[in-house]
One Martini backbone bead per residue (centre of mass of N, CA, C, O) as a GRO file, in nm:
protein
  224
    1MET     BB    1   0.061   0.061  -0.023
    2ARG     BB    2   0.296   0.255   0.014
    3ALA     BB    3   0.419   0.207  -0.268
    4ALA     BB    4   0.175   0.297  -0.440
    5VAL     BB    5   0.183   0.589  -0.332
    6ALA     BB    6   0.485   0.662  -0.380
    7GLU     BB    7   0.446   0.581  -0.709
    8GLY     BB    8   0.140   0.695  -0.798
    9GLU     BB    9  -0.103   0.480  -0.815
   10LEU     BB   10  -0.200   0.613  -0.543
   11ALA     BB   11  -0.432   0.867  -0.383
   12VAL     BB   12  -0.392   0.806  -0.046
   13PRO     BB   13  -0.425   0.743   0.266
   14VAL     BB   14  -0.233   0.570   0.490
   15PRO     BB   15  -0.300   0.327   0.685
   16VAL     BB   16  -0.209   0.189   0.980
   17ARG     BB   17  -0.433  -0.032   0.925
   18ALA     BB   18  -0.534  -0.349   0.795
   19PRO     BB   19  -0.804  -0.535   0.703
   20VAL     BB   20  -0.764  -0.879   0.817
   21GLU     BB   21  -0.888  -1.217   0.743
   22ALA     BB   22  -0.887  -1.529   0.857
   23ARG     BB   23  -0.957  -1.840   0.727
   24ALA     BB   24  -1.029  -2.176   0.755
   25ASP     BB   25  -0.896  -2.236   0.449
   26GLY     BB   26  -0.624  -2.024   0.460
   27GLU     BB   27  -0.739  -1.764   0.385
   28CYS     BB   28  -0.751  -1.419   0.299
   29SER     BB   29  -0.928  -1.109   0.377
   30SER     BB   30  -1.012  -0.775   0.224
   31PRO     BB   31  -1.179  -0.437   0.232
   32LEU     BB   32  -0.984  -0.200   0.164
   33PRO     BB   33  -1.069  -0.098  -0.124
   34LEU     BB   34  -1.353  -0.001  -0.034
   35ARG     BB   35  -1.236   0.221   0.167
   36LEU     BB   36  -1.052   0.374  -0.070
   37ALA     BB   37  -1.220   0.458  -0.321
   38GLY     BB   38  -1.316   0.743  -0.249
   39ALA     BB   39  -1.032   0.875  -0.215
   40ALA     BB   40  -0.932   0.776  -0.508
   41GLY     BB   41  -1.161   0.794  -0.737
   42ARG     BB   42  -1.214   0.475  -0.763
   43PRO     BB   43  -1.279   0.175  -0.816
   44ALA     BB   44  -1.240  -0.089  -0.610
   45ARG     BB   45  -1.126  -0.290  -0.825
   46GLU     BB   46  -0.885  -0.112  -0.904
   47VAL     BB   47  -0.753  -0.097  -0.631
   48ALA     BB   48  -0.727  -0.403  -0.597
   49ALA     BB   49  -0.543  -0.454  -0.843
   50VAL     BB   50  -0.302  -0.297  -0.742
   51LEU     BB   51  -0.261  -0.461  -0.478
   52ALA     BB   52  -0.249  -0.746  -0.597
   53GLU     BB   53   0.009  -0.712  -0.768
   54ARG     BB   54   0.190  -0.650  -0.517
   55LEU     BB   55   0.126  -0.886  -0.325
   56ALA     BB   56   0.221  -1.122  -0.519
   57ARG     BB   57   0.541  -1.030  -0.454
   58GLN     BB   58   0.531  -1.132  -0.175
   59PRO     BB   59   0.644  -1.295   0.077
   60GLY     BB   60   0.421  -1.577   0.123
   61VAL     BB   61   0.264  -1.523  -0.146
   62ARG     BB   62   0.074  -1.718  -0.380
   63GLY     BB   63  -0.202  -1.539  -0.406
   64VAL     BB   64  -0.435  -1.305  -0.582
   65ARG     BB   65  -0.779  -1.190  -0.554
   66VAL     BB   66  -1.057  -1.041  -0.703
   67THR     BB   67  -1.361  -0.984  -0.521
   68GLY     BB   68  -1.632  -0.873  -0.601
   69PRO     BB   69  -1.638  -0.519  -0.551
   70GLY     BB   70  -1.327  -0.528  -0.370
   71PHE     BB   71  -1.189  -0.777  -0.275
   72LEU     BB   72  -0.929  -0.952  -0.104
   73THR     BB   73  -0.779  -1.267  -0.192
   74ILE     BB   74  -0.546  -1.458   0.009
   75ASP     BB   75  -0.267  -1.674  -0.051
   76ALA     BB   76  -0.093  -1.795   0.233
   77ASP     BB   77   0.127  -1.867   0.443
   78ALA     BB   78   0.142  -1.971   0.767
   79SER     BB   79   0.340  -1.742   0.860
   80LEU     BB   80   0.110  -1.528   0.808
   81THR     BB   81  -0.172  -1.639   0.909
   82GLY     BB   82  -0.076  -1.670   1.213
   83ARG     BB   83  -0.102  -1.329   1.243
   84VAL     BB   84  -0.404  -1.356   1.216
   85ASP     BB   85  -0.703  -1.355   1.278
   86GLY     BB   86  -0.942  -1.557   1.430
   87VAL     BB   87  -1.141  -1.710   1.634
   88LEU     BB   88  -1.384  -1.655   1.834
   89ASP     BB   89  -1.511  -1.622   2.154
   90VAL     BB   90  -1.792  -1.826   2.179
   91PRO     BB   91  -2.084  -1.867   2.293
   92CYS     BB   92  -2.310  -2.072   2.356
   93GLY     BB   93  -2.579  -2.041   2.158
   94THR     BB   94  -2.597  -1.824   1.936
   95TRP     BB   95  -2.795  -2.006   1.761
   96PRO     BB   96  -3.056  -2.162   1.661
   97VAL     BB   97  -3.149  -2.403   1.439
   98ARG     BB   98  -3.436  -2.372   1.546
   99PRO     BB   99  -3.626  -2.253   1.334
  100LEU     BB  100  -3.677  -2.276   0.969
  101THR     BB  101  -3.712  -1.947   0.990
  102PHE     BB  102  -3.741  -1.595   0.997
  103ASP     BB  103  -3.760  -1.594   1.318
  104ASN     BB  104  -3.463  -1.693   1.284
  105PRO     BB  105  -3.162  -1.539   1.270
  106GLY     BB  106  -2.984  -1.781   1.192
  107PHE     BB  107  -3.137  -1.856   0.937
  108ARG     BB  108  -3.099  -1.584   0.789
  109VAL     BB  109  -2.792  -1.602   0.770
  110ARG     BB  110  -2.757  -1.883   0.636
  111PHE     BB  111  -2.947  -1.818   0.393
  112ALA     BB  112  -2.785  -1.586   0.277
  113TYR     BB  113  -2.546  -1.753   0.196
  114ALA     BB  114  -2.700  -1.955   0.016
  115ARG     BB  115  -2.816  -1.749  -0.181
  116ALA     BB  116  -2.549  -1.629  -0.282
  117ALA     BB  117  -2.436  -1.901  -0.383
  118ALA     BB  118  -2.664  -1.957  -0.588
  119VAL     BB  119  -2.621  -1.711  -0.763
  120ARG     BB  120  -2.339  -1.789  -0.852
  121ARG     BB  121  -2.411  -2.054  -0.993
  122HIS     BB  122  -2.626  -1.944  -1.196
  123ALA     BB  123  -2.443  -1.735  -1.328
  124ALA     BB  124  -2.244  -1.937  -1.447
  125ASP     BB  125  -2.455  -2.075  -1.633
  126LEU     BB  126  -2.504  -1.778  -1.783
  127GLY     BB  127  -2.222  -1.613  -1.801
  128ILE     BB  128  -2.187  -1.441  -1.541
  129CYS     BB  129  -1.989  -1.174  -1.428
  130ALA     BB  130  -1.848  -1.015  -1.192
  131GLY     BB  131  -1.892  -0.668  -1.101
  132SER     BB  132  -1.881  -0.321  -1.130
  133GLY     BB  133  -2.107  -0.061  -0.999
  134PRO     BB  134  -2.387   0.091  -0.969
  135THR     BB  135  -2.592   0.124  -0.657
  136ASP     BB  136  -2.894   0.301  -0.645
  137GLU     BB  137  -3.038   0.148  -0.450
  138PRO     BB  138  -3.108   0.171  -0.121
  139PHE     BB  139  -3.070  -0.130  -0.051
  140GLU     BB  140  -2.780  -0.150  -0.171
  141ARG     BB  141  -2.642   0.075  -0.009
  142ARG     BB  142  -2.690  -0.047   0.266
  143LEU     BB  143  -2.543  -0.312   0.220
  144LEU     BB  144  -2.264  -0.194   0.150
  145GLY     BB  145  -2.224  -0.054   0.423
  146LEU     BB  146  -2.231  -0.315   0.594
  147LEU     BB  147  -1.991  -0.456   0.459
  148THR     BB  148  -1.771  -0.234   0.514
  149GLY     BB  149  -1.853  -0.245   0.844
  150PHE     BB  150  -1.735  -0.502   0.920
  151PRO     BB  151  -1.609  -0.646   1.230
  152ARG     BB  152  -1.311  -0.804   1.189
  153HIS     BB  153  -1.160  -0.696   1.477
  154GLN     BB  154  -1.355  -0.816   1.661
  155ARG     BB  155  -1.350  -0.992   1.983
  156ARG     BB  156  -1.649  -0.987   2.005
  157ALA     BB  157  -1.939  -1.155   1.928
  158ARG     BB  158  -2.193  -0.973   1.932
  159PRO     BB  159  -2.128  -0.767   1.701
  160VAL     BB  160  -2.109  -0.984   1.482
  161ILE     BB  161  -2.388  -1.102   1.505
  162ARG     BB  162  -2.547  -0.840   1.451
  163HIS     BB  163  -2.421  -0.776   1.172
  164LEU     BB  164  -2.514  -1.031   1.029
  165GLU     BB  165  -2.814  -0.975   1.061
  166LEU     BB  166  -2.816  -0.712   0.897
  167ILE     BB  167  -2.707  -0.827   0.634
  168ALA     BB  168  -2.921  -1.041   0.588
  169ASP     BB  169  -3.168  -0.856   0.577
  170ALA     BB  170  -3.061  -0.679   0.343
  171TYR     BB  171  -3.025  -0.911   0.136
  172HIS     BB  172  -3.315  -1.009   0.118
  173ASP     BB  173  -3.418  -0.747  -0.003
  174VAL     BB  174  -3.234  -0.746  -0.253
  175HIS     BB  175  -3.308  -1.022  -0.372
  176GLU     BB  176  -3.613  -0.939  -0.420
  177ARG     BB  177  -3.575  -0.630  -0.554
  178CYS     BB  178  -3.256  -0.687  -0.679
  179PRO     BB  179  -3.186  -0.885  -0.909
  180ALA     BB  180  -2.903  -1.064  -1.048
  181LEU     BB  181  -3.104  -1.220  -1.228
  182PRO     BB  182  -3.255  -1.291  -1.500
  183LYS     BB  183  -3.579  -1.283  -1.643
  184GLY     BB  184  -3.626  -1.486  -1.869
  185ASP     BB  185  -3.567  -1.274  -2.158
  186GLU     BB  186  -3.379  -1.105  -2.017
  187PRO     BB  187  -3.119  -0.919  -2.056
  188ILE     BB  188  -2.786  -0.896  -2.011
  189THR     BB  189  -2.619  -0.678  -1.782
  190GLY     BB  190  -2.427  -0.473  -1.585
  191LEU     BB  191  -2.623  -0.490  -1.347
  192HIS     BB  192  -2.593  -0.792  -1.296
  193ALA     BB  193  -2.289  -0.785  -1.236
  194ALA     BB  194  -2.305  -0.592  -0.993
  195ARG     BB  195  -2.502  -0.770  -0.825
  196LEU     BB  196  -2.319  -1.013  -0.817
  197GLY     BB  197  -2.092  -0.875  -0.660
  198LEU     BB  198  -2.266  -0.826  -0.408
  199ALA     BB  199  -2.337  -1.122  -0.352
  200ASP     BB  200  -2.040  -1.212  -0.318
  201ALA     BB  201  -1.983  -1.032  -0.074
  202VAL     BB  202  -2.183  -1.174   0.106
  203ARG     BB  203  -2.062  -1.453   0.097
  204VAL     BB  204  -1.787  -1.376   0.216
  205THR     BB  205  -1.874  -1.226   0.477
  206VAL     BB  206  -2.064  -1.438   0.601
  207GLY     BB  207  -1.864  -1.668   0.594
  208ASP     BB  208  -1.655  -1.534   0.778
  209GLY     BB  209  -1.845  -1.492   1.020
  210LEU     BB  210  -1.915  -1.789   1.072
  211ARG     BB  211  -1.623  -1.878   1.123
  212LEU     BB  212  -1.573  -1.696   1.367
  213LEU     BB  213  -1.821  -1.863   1.517
  214GLY     BB  214  -1.759  -2.180   1.429
  215GLU     BB  215  -1.881  -2.210   1.143
  216VAL     BB  216  -1.996  -2.396   0.860
  217PRO     BB  217  -2.084  -2.303   0.570
  218SER     BB  218  -2.385  -2.354   0.372
  219GLU     BB  219  -2.521  -2.387   0.045
  220ARG     BB  220  -2.735  -2.629   0.171
  221PRO     BB  221  -2.958  -2.592   0.375
  222GLU     BB  222  -3.195  -2.636   0.566
  223ARG     BB  223  -3.545  -2.679   0.534
  224ALA     BB  224  -3.880  -2.640   0.633
   0.00000   0.00000   0.00000
């Protein structure tokens, strides 16, 4: 980050700390480009691409991908991931498994992950690739704000639990009102790509949050 600013690739204030979260599968993820996009005056995916290219050259980093609307997904050696945040100390009984209805906040969170994962699968079948673009609907703007504000460095479980519930509720509204997949003979447009990127950001963020709470997210959870 410092090198990109020093060499003129990015014109943003360099943060003291970068939000990075280790995932259970050994990867790391960071929403830093989303947080810097406004100051840089560039789309978050462009900022992410600049950082990804530089990160990929760092010792201990095996690969870097830009995911969703501007997340960095980093495949790093254990020597690096061992110094990144792990699983929270979570009290027993975070959410009940049942009922499998929207009255249960745990079901809403788990189903949000499954819905976002399903959108990704169906989009791949249709040949739609996730992209970035304007999300002008109020429901989408609210969801994006919740995603960028996810408390990845919070060490207490309760704020993470509550934020996941807010993200899930916002995503269910977006899923119903602002579909990422075309209906019927509707042509595929850049709007679908942008909405797919938002759905993928939900999948990554909610999946990371569930892993922090000690759960393994399922793309096909139980249904009532």
